Backbone bond lengths (Angstrom), bond angles and torsions (degrees), N, CA, C in turn:
res aa  C-N    CA-C-N  psi(-1)  N-CA   C-N-CA  omega(-1)  CA-C   N-CA-C  phi
1 P - - - 1.470 - - 1.522 113.42 -
2 H 1.337 118.21 -8.98 1.476 119.13 -175.30 1.512 113.07 -106.65
3 R 1.305 117.85 4.26 1.469 119.54 176.52 1.542 108.85 -145.52
4 P 1.312 118.67 147.32 1.463 120.52 -177.14 1.531 111.36 -66.53
5 N 1.313 116.45 127.78 1.454 122.47 172.93 1.512 109.12 -161.08
6 N 1.290 117.11 176.09 1.462 121.55 -175.89 1.527 113.95 -87.87
7 I 1.331 117.45 5.01 1.447 120.57 -179.33 1.505 109.25 -111.11
8 G 1.337 115.77 129.38 1.453 120.90 -179.72 1.499 110.59 -97.93
9 L 1.319 115.41 169.68 1.449 123.06 177.93 1.526 108.44 -134.51
10 S 1.315 117.01 125.29 1.461 120.46 -175.40 1.527 110.46 -134.60
11 L 1.321 115.25 140.41 1.448 121.29 170.59 1.505 106.58 -96.07
12 V 1.332 117.78 123.20 1.455 122.35 -174.75 1.531 110.42 -125.95
13 K 1.316 114.05 164.00 1.464 120.28 175.48 1.541 108.75 -100.29
14 V 1.340 115.50 129.06 1.444 120.59 176.85 1.524 107.26 -85.27
15 D 1.333 115.11 116.74 1.487 121.76 -179.20 1.511 111.47 -86.90
16 C 1.350 115.62 -41.94 1.442 118.12 -172.75 1.542 109.01 -160.62
17 V 1.297 115.62 146.82 1.456 121.41 171.79 1.501 107.62 -119.91
18 D 1.311 117.06 115.98 1.469 122.82 178.68 1.536 107.12 -96.38
19 K 1.309 116.75 99.18 1.470 120.66 -178.73 1.537 111.84 -65.76
20 K 1.295 115.93 -32.96 1.467 119.94 -178.60 1.537 112.44 -62.50
21 T 1.315 115.14 -47.04 1.477 119.11 -178.92 1.521 111.71 -96.77
22 R 1.316 116.77 -2.79 1.473 124.33 179.85 1.541 110.43 57.41
23 R 1.341 113.65 47.53 1.473 120.35 178.57 1.524 109.10 -117.60
24 L 1.308 112.30 146.40 1.474 122.36 177.34 1.523 106.28 -115.61
25 Y 1.329 115.04 122.81 1.470 121.11 -179.96 1.512 107.06 -102.56
26 I 1.361 115.43 127.19 1.470 121.42 -176.48 1.548 108.82 -128.97
27 S 1.323 113.72 159.29 1.488 119.66 173.56 1.517 107.12 -143.84
28 A 1.339 114.46 -178.29 1.472 122.54 -178.82 1.531 111.04 59.72
29 L 1.339 116.31 41.14 1.454 119.01 -179.10 1.513 111.02 -111.11
30 D 1.318 114.72 161.85 1.433 119.83 -178.56 1.530 110.24 -116.90
31 L 1.345 115.15 48.89 1.465 122.03 -179.00 1.524 109.46 -113.33
32 V 1.317 117.04 152.14 1.447 122.84 172.44 1.508 108.45 -81.70
33 N 1.336 117.07 143.88 1.453 120.86 178.92 1.529 110.85 -52.88
34 G 1.320 116.87 129.38 1.456 121.21 -178.86 1.500 115.11 94.42
35 T 1.311 117.41 -3.37 1.460 120.67 178.92 1.532 108.43 -67.20
36 P 1.343 118.05 128.15 1.456 118.67 179.04 1.531 111.85 -72.03
37 V 1.319 116.07 145.67 1.468 123.54 176.81 1.522 105.84 -106.93
38 Y 1.308 118.10 119.52 1.454 121.56 -175.81 1.508 113.14 -93.75
39 D 1.290 118.00 -29.06 1.468 120.48 -174.87 1.510 109.61 -156.06
40 I 1.325 115.15 148.13 1.448 120.52 178.57 1.532 106.88 -128.31
41 K 1.302 114.18 128.61 1.483 120.78 179.14 1.511 108.79 -123.29
42 P 1.336 117.07 149.25 1.473 117.66 176.62 1.514 110.89 -73.04
43 Y 1.298 115.49 153.94 1.467 121.33 175.04 1.512 107.30 -76.07
44 V 1.314 116.46 126.90 1.462 121.44 -179.96 1.523 106.02 -118.02
45 P 1.337 118.03 97.36 1.465 120.72 -171.15 1.498 116.02 -59.15
46 W 1.318 121.05 -30.00 1.454 119.46 -177.16 1.530 112.72 -76.41
47 D 1.359 116.94 -3.13 1.463 119.14 172.93 1.532 110.88 -80.63
48 V 1.318 117.80 -6.27 1.451 121.93 -178.25 1.536 107.60 -90.43
49 A 1.327 116.17 130.79 1.487 119.91 179.51 1.511 109.76 -57.79
50 G 1.323 116.05 136.08 1.446 121.06 178.80 1.517 113.22 73.35
51 F 1.343 116.66 28.72 1.476 120.26 -177.03 1.512 109.95 -56.03
52 S 1.302 114.82 134.26 1.470 121.93 172.09 1.518 106.90 -139.58
53 G 1.319 115.91 121.14 1.451 119.38 -179.34 1.508 113.34 -53.28
54 A 1.336 116.89 -40.47 1.454 120.95 179.15 1.517 111.56 -62.28
55 F 1.326 116.67 -40.89 1.472 121.46 179.03 1.497 110.75 -59.21
56 H 1.332 118.58 -50.93 1.441 122.11 -177.87 1.522 113.04 -70.74
57 D 1.336 117.01 -34.80 1.465 119.92 176.67 1.524 109.61 -63.62
58 G 1.285 119.44 -35.79 1.451 122.95 177.12 1.522 112.75 -63.05
59 L 1.314 116.83 -25.87 1.459 120.89 178.83 1.518 111.74 -84.19
60 G 1.327 117.40 -6.98 1.462 121.11 -178.83 1.517 112.92 75.26
61 I 1.334 117.86 24.14 1.434 120.91 179.85 1.519 107.89 -80.37
62 K 1.332 116.33 126.58 1.462 121.32 179.72 1.513 108.78 -105.69
63 V 1.312 116.15 135.83 1.427 122.22 -179.67 1.533 108.65 -118.74
64 P 1.338 118.65 130.09 1.456 119.23 179.64 1.522 112.61 -57.84
65 E 1.330 117.37 153.33 1.458 120.47 -179.09 1.524 113.15 -53.97
66 W 1.330 115.71 -41.20 1.484 117.75 -175.23 1.520 112.44 -73.02
67 V 1.323 119.49 -3.96 1.469 121.14 178.71 1.530 110.18 -105.30
68 R 1.277 119.20 -8.95 1.482 121.65 -174.78 1.519 110.54 -59.49
69 Q 1.312 114.21 151.92 1.468 120.60 -179.00 1.523 112.31 -88.71
70 D 1.331 118.87 -10.89 1.466 120.26 -175.59 1.521 112.65 -74.76
71 D 1.337 118.18 6.44 1.448 119.12 176.42 1.534 111.62 -92.05
72 E 1.328 116.67 12.11 1.448 119.75 177.08 1.508 109.99 -66.72
73 L 1.316 116.17 149.37 1.455 120.18 175.08 1.501 109.47 -72.49
74 Q 1.319 117.09 145.01 1.464 120.52 -170.32 1.524 113.54 -74.83
75 S 1.319 118.90 -30.74 1.457 118.05 -178.41 1.524 111.28 -148.05
76 V 1.310 114.93 149.47 1.467 122.88 173.38 1.486 107.20 -127.48
77 T 1.332 116.08 125.19 1.452 120.44 -179.63 1.535 109.10 -123.82
78 F 1.318 116.57 161.30 1.459 123.85 178.48 1.513 107.59 -117.89
79 S 1.339 117.17 132.86 1.463 119.65 170.31 1.530 108.23 -66.54
80 T 1.301 116.31 160.21 1.472 119.85 178.74 1.528 109.75 -58.88
81 E 1.326 117.02 -42.97 1.470 121.19 178.61 1.514 111.53 -60.75
82 A 1.319 118.07 -41.85 1.473 120.34 178.84 1.519 111.97 -65.49
83 Q 1.332 117.62 -38.30 1.455 120.69 177.37 1.527 111.45 -63.80
84 E 1.325 115.46 -43.84 1.452 119.01 179.31 1.529 111.91 -65.88
85 S 1.342 116.62 -38.88 1.471 120.59 179.17 1.527 109.94 -66.58
86 L 1.331 117.00 -42.00 1.474 119.54 179.25 1.512 110.61 -59.69
87 N 1.325 116.92 -44.63 1.454 120.88 179.34 1.549 110.61 -65.94
88 F 1.314 117.41 -40.77 1.454 122.54 177.30 1.523 112.00 -55.62
89 Y 1.315 115.69 -50.14 1.487 120.08 -179.13 1.528 111.96 -72.27
90 L 1.287 118.03 -32.02 1.483 121.18 174.86 1.531 109.56 -60.82
91 L 1.336 116.93 -48.77 1.469 121.59 -178.94 1.525 112.68 -63.14
92 R 1.319 116.94 -23.95 1.465 120.71 -178.90 1.532 112.18 -97.87
93 G 1.325 117.65 8.47 1.467 121.22 173.49 1.509 116.71 84.75
94 Y 1.334 119.63 10.45 1.444 121.41 -178.17 1.535 112.76 -73.47
95 L 1.315 117.88 -15.43 1.465 120.60 179.41 1.533 111.90 -107.42
96 A 1.329 115.90 2.94 1.470 121.07 -179.73 1.519 108.62 -73.57
97 P 1.295 117.74 153.95 1.456 129.68 9.03 1.534 113.67 -91.44
98 L 1.349 117.73 -9.82 1.455 118.48 -177.39 1.502 114.20 -70.71
99 Y 1.317 116.87 -37.83 1.456 120.27 -175.72 1.532 108.76 -125.39
100 T 1.341 115.07 116.30 1.470 119.66 -179.52 1.542 107.15 -135.77
101 A 1.306 114.65 165.84 1.454 120.66 176.55 1.526 111.03 -65.34
102 D 1.312 117.61 -26.19 1.476 120.97 -178.76 1.503 114.27 -77.58
103 N 1.344 117.68 -21.86 1.465 117.96 -177.45 1.517 114.68 -115.21
104 G 1.346 116.19 27.36 1.471 119.68 -179.40 1.513 112.35 69.19
105 G 1.307 115.73 29.37 1.449 122.88 -171.44 1.523 116.50 -60.95
106 Y 1.317 117.42 -30.48 1.470 118.65 -178.39 1.530 111.34 -60.65
107 D 1.329 116.41 -50.98 1.461 119.66 -178.72 1.534 112.06 -64.79
108 A 1.345 115.74 -40.23 1.477 120.76 179.47 1.532 110.59 -65.65
109 A 1.323 117.65 -44.55 1.457 121.90 179.48 1.515 110.65 -63.38
110 R 1.310 115.90 -44.50 1.482 121.05 179.24 1.520 109.46 -61.11
111 K 1.321 119.23 -44.47 1.448 121.69 178.33 1.497 112.17 -64.10
112 S 1.324 118.00 -41.93 1.459 121.36 177.74 1.531 111.63 -60.21
113 I 1.321 115.77 -44.90 1.482 120.15 177.47 1.513 110.51 -62.08
114 M 1.308 116.96 -42.74 1.478 120.68 179.25 1.513 111.17 -62.90
115 D 1.334 117.22 -42.32 1.443 120.67 179.41 1.516 112.34 -62.68
116 V 1.343 116.77 -42.01 1.453 120.91 178.06 1.517 111.33 -64.90
117 L 1.311 116.73 -46.72 1.461 120.45 -175.57 1.528 111.33 -70.98
118 A 1.316 119.61 -29.67 1.457 122.10 176.93 1.528 111.09 -62.23
119 Q 1.313 117.93 -24.68 1.472 123.00 178.93 1.517 111.01 -79.98
120 D 1.335 118.66 -4.96 1.469 124.58 -177.98 1.523 110.67 56.09
121 P 1.352 116.83 79.75 1.453 121.63 -175.30 1.530 114.96 -73.62
122 R 1.328 117.33 3.52 1.477 120.39 178.80 1.524 108.80 -67.69
123 G 1.316 117.10 165.98 1.431 121.64 178.29 1.519 111.34 -61.31
124 V 1.329 117.58 155.78 1.467 123.04 -175.72 1.538 111.71 -55.90
125 K 1.301 117.76 -39.56 1.483 120.11 -179.29 1.499 113.62 -67.56
126 K 1.316 116.82 -22.19 1.467 122.08 179.91 1.514 112.89 -87.49
127 R 1.356 117.52 -21.18 1.445 121.54 -175.28 1.517 110.01 -65.67
128 G 1.311 115.17 146.38 1.438 120.58 -179.47 1.526 113.41 82.40
129 S 1.308 117.70 -10.26 1.440 119.78 178.58 1.535 109.07 -103.86
130 S 1.295 115.09 153.35 1.456 118.08 175.71 1.503 107.52 -117.85
131 S 1.294 115.41 136.91 1.450 120.90 177.17 1.498 106.96 -147.86
132 N 1.329 114.88 171.72 1.466 118.15 178.47 1.521 110.93 -97.83
133 D 1.340 116.60 17.04 1.443 120.12 177.86 1.527 110.15 -69.25
134 T 1.333 115.58 144.80 1.443 120.28 174.71 1.527 109.10 -96.57
135 Y 1.327 115.54 129.27 1.447 121.50 179.73 1.527 107.82 -109.05
136 R 1.320 115.32 160.85 1.453 120.32 -178.28 1.533 110.58 -136.24
137 L 1.315 115.89 146.14 1.453 120.91 171.41 1.516 108.94 -142.99
138 I 1.319 114.64 154.44 1.473 120.47 -179.84 1.522 108.91 -90.97
139 F 1.306 115.89 132.02 1.485 122.63 177.21 1.521 106.37 -134.22
140 C 1.314 117.65 113.63 1.451 122.55 -173.81 1.535 107.65 55.12
141 S 1.321 117.57 -121.24 1.475 120.84 179.66 1.520 112.11 -110.34
142 V 1.319 116.39 27.54 1.466 120.51 177.48 1.537 109.12 -128.48
143 E 1.330 113.95 159.82 1.451 120.83 176.84 1.535 107.13 -106.94
144 I 1.321 116.07 127.05 1.447 121.83 178.59 1.539 107.89 -97.93
145 E 1.332 117.46 122.63 1.445 123.00 175.90 1.512 108.27 -101.05
146 F 1.349 116.28 132.91 1.475 119.24 -178.46 1.507 109.99 -145.11
147 V 1.351 114.01 156.11 1.478 123.38 177.93 1.497 105.97 -123.76
148 V 1.365 115.67 136.46 1.455 121.29 -176.33 1.530 108.99 -110.66
149 S 1.337 115.46 132.70 1.472 120.88 170.37 1.522 107.76 -105.85
150 A 1.294 118.25 -170.70 1.458 121.73 -177.09 1.538 112.45 -58.43
151 T 1.337 117.57 -38.80 1.450 119.10 -175.16 1.530 113.53 -130.20
152 S 1.336 118.03 5.22 1.447 118.35 -177.14 1.534 112.14 -146.44
153 V 1.329 113.88 168.87 1.479 121.45 177.30 1.525 106.17 -128.16
154 E 1.322 116.11 142.18 1.455 120.52 170.85 1.518 107.87 -122.82
155 V 1.334 115.20 124.22 1.448 121.21 173.07 1.525 106.95 -78.50
156 V 1.334 116.44 118.03 1.471 119.66 -174.89 1.498 112.87 -106.25
157 G 1.342 117.79 -12.42 1.457 119.29 179.90 1.491 112.36 -162.51
158 V 1.336 115.13 150.53 1.457 124.10 172.90 1.516 105.49 -131.41
159 N 1.331 116.98 118.50 1.476 120.29 -173.66 1.516 109.68 -125.73
160 C 1.333 113.63 150.11 1.466 121.00 176.79 1.510 109.76 -73.08
161 L 1.299 117.17 143.19 1.464 121.22 173.56 1.504 109.14 -106.10
162 D 1.286 117.30 133.71 1.457 120.48 175.31 1.543 105.95 -97.99
163 F 1.306 116.35 89.42 1.448 122.64 -175.26 1.530 112.54 -60.30
164 D 1.351 116.97 -31.55 1.435 117.26 -173.78 1.528 112.35 -71.36
165 K 1.317 118.92 -25.50 1.467 120.30 -177.25 1.511 113.59 -84.78
166 A 1.355 119.68 -32.44 1.452 119.44 -167.27 1.492 114.27 -131.05
167 T 1.306 118.65 21.33 1.461 118.64 -172.49 1.509 113.18 -127.74
168 T 1.314 115.14 143.14 1.452 122.83 171.00 1.525 106.19 -97.49
169 Y 1.304 117.74 134.69 1.469 121.98 -178.38 1.529 111.24 -110.69
170 V 1.312 117.48 143.18 1.447 124.11 169.74 1.519 105.73 -127.74
171 D 1.312 117.41 117.26 1.472 122.90 -176.70 1.514 111.77 50.42
172 G 1.335 117.36 40.02 1.447 121.97 176.83 1.498 115.69 80.48
173 V 1.321 118.09 2.82 1.456 121.11 -178.41 1.542 108.39 -105.57
174 P 1.340 118.87 131.17 1.444 119.44 178.50 1.549 109.95 -65.44
175 L 1.342 115.31 127.91 1.442 120.89 -175.06 1.525 113.08 -104.06
176 I 1.307 115.64 -52.95 1.446 120.20 -177.15 1.516 110.20 -121.23
177 M 1.310 116.32 124.26 1.432 121.90 -178.33 1.551 107.64 -100.08
178 N 1.307 117.33 116.33 1.457 121.87 178.30 1.518 108.82 -101.37
179 I 1.299 116.22 69.47 1.461 121.17 -176.46 1.520 108.82 -94.61
180 S 1.319 116.35 127.84 1.476 116.69 -179.98 1.492 109.38 -112.83
């Protein structure tokens, strides 16, 4: 919607799903009859700026159970070691250019990591389960190690990545991480 192209984006109302004929009936659309539909995505209300549950509920918008935002984990904490490591790598430029010592980067980086982990970035089949497995994700040029319990996440480590040894690049962006 923010750049000129031949593909439109419309928010529509689902009137009916006919499972027998595998047809989706929609209304309130701004398409010309015969316009092809290439993809259908669910409406995710918290992607809207200024989201307020009360505002959207007043419009009668229904969101499927599997799309609801209330499945977020309740808390994200950092071990002392993880906090120290995050600060160590921040001071050495591993989180630059977005997060630096000059721009209050530690607090912003920590908040960004907490926001991502609160969404439970594990695979769908793993969500809702608690295990003592350690998971990893890439954040800037560091690897974040975390453990998930039933309602919370603890960041247990922040490690440097040596991109030159184990990474395939496409246009300068790390594509495949071969971390063992």
